[in-house]
C-alpha positions in Angstrom: 66.7 83.8 120.2 67.8 87.5 119.8 68.9 87.6 123.5 71.6 85.1 122.7 73.8 87.9 121.2 73.8 89.9 124.4 72.7 88.1 127.5 74.0 84.5 127.4 76.6 84.3 130.2 78.5 81.6 128.3 79.3 84.1 125.5 79.6 87.4 127.2 83.1 88.7 128.2 84.3 92.1 129.4 85.9 94.1 126.6 89.3 94.1 128.3 89.2 90.2 128.2 88.4 89.8 124.6 91.9 89.0 123.4 92.6 86.7 126.3 89.4 84.8 125.7 90.1 84.4 122.0 93.4 82.8 122.9 91.9 80.5 125.4 89.2 79.3 123.0 91.8 78.7 120.3 93.9 76.5 122.7 90.7 74.6 123.7 90.1 73.7 120.1 93.7 72.3 119.8 93.1 69.5 122.2 95.8 67.5 124.0 98.7 66.3 121.9 97.4 67.9 118.7 99.5 70.1 116.4 99.3 73.9 117.1 96.3 75.7 115.8 97.0 78.7 113.7 94.9 81.9 113.5 93.7 82.4 109.9 93.3 86.2 109.3 94.1 88.0 106.1 92.1 91.2 107.1 89.9 92.9 109.6 86.2 92.7 108.7 84.0 95.1 110.6 80.3 94.4 110.0 77.6 96.9 111.1 73.9 96.2 111.4 71.2 98.0 113.3 69.0 95.2 114.7 69.5 92.0 116.6 67.3 90.2 114.1 69.6 91.2 111.2 72.6 90.3 113.3 71.4 86.7 113.7 71.1 86.4 109.9 74.6 87.8 109.3 76.1 85.8 112.2 75.1 82.6 110.2 76.9 84.0 107.1 80.2 84.9 108.7 81.6 81.3 108.5 81.0 81.3 104.8 82.7 84.6 104.4 85.7 83.4 106.4 85.9 80.2 104.3 86.5 82.4 101.2 88.7 85.1 102.9 89.8 84.4 106.5 89.5 87.5 108.6 89.1 88.8 112.1 85.3 89.4 112.0 83.9 92.1 114.3 80.1 92.1 114.1 78.8 95.4 115.4 75.1 95.6 116.4 74.0 99.2 117.1 70.3 99.9 118.0 70.0 103.6 118.7 66.2 103.6 118.9 66.1 101.0 121.8 66.6 101.6 125.6 70.2 102.3 126.4 72.4 99.3 126.8 76.2 99.6 127.3 78.6 97.9 124.9 78.9 94.2 125.4 81.2 91.7 123.8 80.9 88.0 122.8 83.7 86.0 121.3 83.7 83.0 119.0 86.6 80.9 117.6 85.7 78.4 114.8 87.9 75.9 113.0 88.7 76.2 109.3 90.0 73.0 107.7 92.8 73.4 105.2 95.4 71.2 103.4 92.9 68.4 102.6 91.9 68.2 106.3 95.5 67.3 107.5 95.7 70.6 109.4 93.4 73.3 110.5 93.3 76.9 111.4 90.9 79.1 113.4 88.9 82.1 112.5 88.0 84.7 115.1 84.8 86.6 115.6 83.9 89.3 118.1 80.3 90.5 118.4 79.7 93.9 119.9 76.3 95.2 120.9 75.0 98.5 122.2 71.7 100.3 122.3 70.5 103.9 122.8 73.2 106.6 123.4 75.8 103.8 124.0 75.9 103.1 120.2 78.2 106.1 119.9 80.8 104.2 121.9 80.9 101.3 119.5 83.6 102.7 117.1 86.0 103.1 120.1 85.5 99.4 121.0 86.1 98.4 117.4 89.4 100.4 117.1 90.7 98.5 120.2 90.1 95.1 118.5 91.6 95.8 115.0 94.8 94.0 114.1 97.0 96.9 113.1 99.1 95.3 110.4 96.1 94.0 108.4 93.8 95.8 106.0 90.5 96.9 107.4 87.2 96.4 105.6 83.8 97.7 106.7 80.7 95.9 105.6 77.8 98.4 106.1 74.9 95.8 106.4 72.3 98.3 107.7 69.5 99.0 105.2 70.0 102.8 104.9 72.2 104.2 102.1 75.8 105.0 103.4 75.6 108.7 102.5 72.5 109.0 104.7 74.0 107.0 107.7 75.5 110.0 109.6 78.6 110.1 111.7 78.6 106.5 112.9 79.6 105.2 109.5 82.4 107.8 109.3 83.7 106.8 112.7 83.6 103.0 111.9 85.3 103.6 108.5 88.1 105.8 109.7 90.7 103.1 109.4 89.0 101.2 106.6 90.6 100.6 103.2 87.3 99.3 101.8 83.6 100.1 102.5 81.1 97.5 101.2 77.4 98.1 101.2 74.3 96.5 99.6 71.7 98.7 97.9 69.3 95.8 97.6 66.0 96.9 99.3 66.7 100.6 99.9 63.4 102.2 101.1 63.9 105.4 99.1 66.0 104.4 96.1 65.8 107.8 94.3 67.1 109.7 97.2 69.7 107.1 98.0 71.0 106.9 94.4 71.1 110.7 94.1 73.3 110.9 97.2 75.6 107.9 96.6 77.8 109.1 93.7 78.9 112.2 95.5 79.5 110.2 98.6 81.7 107.8 96.7 83.9 110.7 95.6 84.1 112.1 99.1 84.7 108.8 100.9 87.6 107.9 98.5 89.2 111.3 98.6 89.0 112.1 102.3 91.8 109.7 103.4 94.7 111.0 105.5 98.3 109.9 105.7 98.7 108.7 102.1 96.3 105.7 102.6 93.8 104.6 100.1 90.1 103.6 100.3 87.5 102.3 98.0 83.7 101.7 98.2 81.8 98.9 96.5 78.1 97.9 96.2 77.3 94.2 96.3 74.5 94.8 93.8 77.2 95.8 91.3 79.0 92.6 91.8 75.7 90.7 91.3 75.5 92.2 87.8 78.9 90.9 86.7 77.5 88.1 84.5 74.6 90.3 83.2 77.1 92.9 82.0 79.4 90.3 80.5 76.7 88.6 78.5 75.3 92.0 77.3 78.7 93.0 76.1 79.0 89.7 74.1 75.5 90.1 72.6 76.2 93.7 71.4 79.7 93.0 70.2 80.0 94.2 66.5 81.8 90.9 65.7 78.7 88.9 66.6 75.9 91.4 65.9 77.0 94.1 63.5 75.1 97.4 64.0 73.1 96.0 66.9 74.5 98.4 69.5 73.9 101.5 67.3 70.4 100.4 66.5 69.1 99.9 70.1 66.2 102.2 70.5 64.6 101.1 73.8 65.7 99.2 76.9 63.2 97.7 79.3 64.4 96.2 82.5 61.9 94.2 84.7 62.7 93.4 88.3 61.2 91.8 91.4 60.4 93.8 94.5 63.4 95.5 96.3 65.7 95.1 93.2 65.2 98.5 91.6 68.7 99.7 92.4 70.1 96.6 90.7 68.1 97.3 87.6 69.0 101.0 87.8 72.8 100.3 88.0 72.6 98.0 85.0 70.7 100.6 82.9 73.3 103.3 83.9 76.2 101.1 82.8 74.5 100.0 79.6 73.5 103.6 78.5 77.0 104.8 79.2 78.5 101.9 77.1 76.1 102.8 74.3 77.1 106.5 74.4 73.6 107.8 75.3 73.2 111.2 77.0 70.5 111.7 79.6 67.7 114.1 78.6 64.7 113.8 81.0 63.2 111.3 83.4 59.9 110.6 85.2 58.7 108.1 87.8 55.4 106.3 88.5 55.7 105.5 92.2 56.1 101.8 92.8 55.5 100.9 89.1 58.0 102.3 86.6 60.8 104.7 86.1 61.4 106.1 82.6 64.1 108.2 81.0 64.7 109.7 77.6 68.3 109.8 76.3 69.7 111.7 73.3 71.9 110.2 70.6 73.1 111.2 67.1 70.5 108.8 65.8 67.6 110.3 67.7 65.9 109.8 71.1 66.4 106.5 73.0 64.2 105.2 75.9 64.9 103.4 79.1 62.2 101.9 81.4 62.7 100.2 84.7 59.5 98.2 85.7 58.7 96.7 89.0 57.0 93.3 88.9 54.4 92.7 91.7 56.1 89.6 93.0 59.1 87.3 92.6 62.7 87.2 93.8 64.5 90.5 94.5 66.5 90.5 91.3 66.4 91.4 87.6 63.9 89.2 85.7 64.3 90.4 82.1 66.3 92.9 80.0 64.7 93.6 76.6 66.5 95.7 74.0 64.6 96.7 70.9 67.1 96.8 68.0 67.8 95.9 64.4 69.4 92.6 63.5 70.3 91.5 59.9 68.3 94.5 58.7 65.1 93.4 60.4 63.2 94.8 63.4 64.2 92.6 66.3 64.8 92.4 70.0 67.2 90.8 72.5 65.8 89.4 75.7 68.2 88.6 78.5 66.6 86.4 81.1 67.7 84.1 84.0 67.1 80.4 83.7 67.3 77.4 86.0 66.7 79.4 89.2 69.3 81.9 88.2 72.1 79.4 87.5 72.2 80.4 83.9 71.6 83.5 81.8 70.3 83.4 78.3 69.8 85.9 75.5 66.8 85.0 73.3 66.2 86.8 70.0 63.0 88.0 68.6 62.5 88.7 64.9 65.4 86.6 63.6 66.1 82.9 63.6 69.1 82.2 65.9 69.9 80.0 68.8 70.0 81.5 72.3 73.3 82.6 73.7 73.8 81.3 77.3 76.2 81.8 80.2 76.5 79.9 83.5 76.3 81.9 86.7 77.9 80.6 89.9 76.1 80.8 93.2 76.2 84.4 94.6 75.0 84.5 98.2 75.7 87.7 100.1 78.5 85.9 102.0 80.1 84.7 98.8 80.0 88.2 97.4 81.6 89.7 100.5 84.3 87.0 100.5 85.2 87.7 96.9 85.1 91.5 97.4 87.5 91.3 100.3 90.1 90.1 97.9 89.2 92.8 95.3 90.1 96.2 96.6 91.0 98.0 93.4 88.9 100.9 92.3 86.4 99.9 89.6 86.3 102.6 87.0 83.2 101.1 85.3 81.3 101.2 88.6 82.2 104.8 89.4 81.3 106.0 85.9 78.0 104.1 86.0 77.2 105.6 89.4 77.8 109.1 88.0 75.3 108.3 85.2 72.9 106.8 87.8 73.1 109.9 89.9 72.1 112.1 87.0 69.2 109.7 86.3 68.1 110.1 90.0 68.3 113.9 89.9 66.0 113.9 86.8 63.3 112.2 88.9 63.5 114.5 92.0 
């Protein structure tokens, strides 16, 4: 199955023939006597992964991304640890129905593959395929943190206005988090020619509804004094979701005005930090559950409600389609919020249309970096 991406003669074309083949495939989709087929492309989307196995999974997600935000997709597969294989190209044109099915457009995809030393030639092949008058986005889909990726990421992102990455499942989360905040500053500032560039983490976008419901729960209008009384925050998460929990804690402690004091880690079990506030020390614990989906499973905030010792528990319900805040120590109905489906493809598609710098994300990553450095 993995060989399909590089060796099937029905898909492979010389690099010099990519544009001509795309045009020929588009005309083939039109059919005799049909209305002209339009190319739907609002951006260039460069996707990098470092294994054929991962490329197959991403290849299946590209149509969903293009349905949300049509783009020229360039899937780049670089395997530096394998035997050298020169750059190869495969082209795909797929229809996208619009206007209630009365007309249709086509989305383009080019898949590039190289192995060994030839991986260094992939950025040159990508540059030749970019549409010059469209914004360029890089989806760094490889599992290593972008600041630790080396020169290949810099070369691929040279013309990019946005770099998207996913911190879900980072092997060394402490090291990755410690390096990422500084990398965010550098990657957004080192842009020549008056252009702009932003970087975004899909994990941050996954937290959108968690952050929204927490803000509502701690709003002084609905829970007077609750925010000031929070004394401990415990976040439980499934395997591979520690960065997601970490980013939420960094955002929450910053919103609460806490200042980091110390931190310690029990490898594979728990991370714990002590924060300073005018009301005394405050505590944050991020706990890994032994099994379950790779996401946050519970946020528990110990606080005071209506003058009584209480706690707020934020938990997902109905397989993640809804979030609920359940209260301990007081008699009150749960507060709930619906959560739309958030596949990786959906997150990428939405992020392609959202290229503004997110001040809350950047501030939270600065706090998260300090939390990481306290564990090193």
